[in-house]
C-alpha positions in Angstrom: -43.3 135.9 -51.3 -39.9 135.2 -49.4 -37.3 133.0 -50.9 -35.0 132.5 -47.8 -35.8 129.7 -45.7 -35.5 131.7 -42.4 -37.8 134.1 -43.9 -40.3 131.7 -44.8 -40.3 130.2 -41.1 -40.6 133.7 -40.0 -43.8 134.2 -41.9 -45.4 130.8 -40.5 -44.3 132.2 -36.9 -46.0 135.3 -37.7 -49.2 134.0 -38.9 -49.5 131.7 -35.7 -48.7 134.3 -33.7 -51.4 136.7 -34.9 -54.1 134.1 -34.6 -53.2 133.7 -31.1 -53.1 137.3 -30.2 -56.4 138.1 -32.3 -58.1 135.3 -30.2 -56.9 136.6 -27.0 -57.8 140.2 -27.7 -61.3 139.0 -28.8 -61.6 137.4 -25.5 -60.3 140.4 -23.9 -63.2 142.5 -25.5 -65.9 140.0 -25.0 -65.0 139.8 -21.1 -64.8 143.6 -20.9 -68.3 143.9 -22.6 -69.8 141.0 -20.2 -68.5 143.0 -17.1 -70.1 146.3 -18.0 -73.4 144.9 -19.1 -73.9 142.5 -16.2 -72.0 144.3 -13.7 -71.2 141.1 -11.6 -68.1 140.9 -9.5 -67.1 137.7 -11.1 -66.9 138.9 -14.3 -65.3 142.0 -13.6 -62.4 140.2 -11.5 -62.0 137.9 -14.4 -61.9 141.1 -17.0 -59.1 142.6 -14.6 -57.0 139.4 -14.7 -57.2 139.4 -18.4 -56.3 142.9 -18.8 -53.3 142.4 -16.6 -52.3 139.4 -18.8 -52.8 141.2 -22.2 -50.6 144.1 -20.8 -47.8 141.6 -19.7 -47.9 139.9 -23.0 -47.8 143.3 -25.0 -51.2 142.7 -26.6 -52.4 146.4 -25.1 -50.1 149.2 -24.0 -49.5 149.6 -20.4 -51.5 152.7 -20.0 -54.6 151.6 -22.1 -54.5 148.6 -19.5 -54.5 151.1 -16.5 -57.3 152.8 -17.8 -59.3 149.8 -18.4 -58.6 148.6 -14.8 -59.5 152.0 -13.1 -63.0 151.9 -15.1 -63.6 148.2 -13.8 -62.5 149.3 -10.4 -65.0 152.2 -10.5 -67.7 149.8 -11.7 -66.9 147.3 -8.7 -67.3 150.3 -6.2 -70.5 151.0 -7.7 -71.6 147.6 -7.6 -70.6 147.0 -4.1 -72.0 150.2 -2.9 -75.4 149.5 -1.3 -78.2 151.7 -2.5 -79.0 154.2 0.5 -82.9 154.0 1.0 -83.9 156.6 3.1 -87.1 155.8 5.3 -89.9 158.2 4.6 -90.8 160.0 7.9 -93.3 162.4 8.6 -92.0 165.9 9.6 -93.5 167.1 12.6 -93.8 170.6 12.6 -93.8 172.4 15.8 -96.3 175.5 16.2 -94.6 178.4 17.5 -96.7 181.3 19.2 -96.6 184.8 17.3 
């Protein structure tokens, strides 16, 4: 336990910052899970926003943020890409004379 007044204050600050950072990390993880499970554009865009903010505040490394955003963008592309449904047509074979 620190004895110096400034060290005691630093411990209090560290404890409060740790709580705030932990809650922000938890919110980020939750939103990433929601985005991957629901695959809705709304959750994906929120998750991208939270990843950007977390990287800006140094909660996560910039490269990790880039990886997460890339995965979310791929998910967005998969969601927006409409499934291609081919109409089943009967193939007409031409008879050839032999």
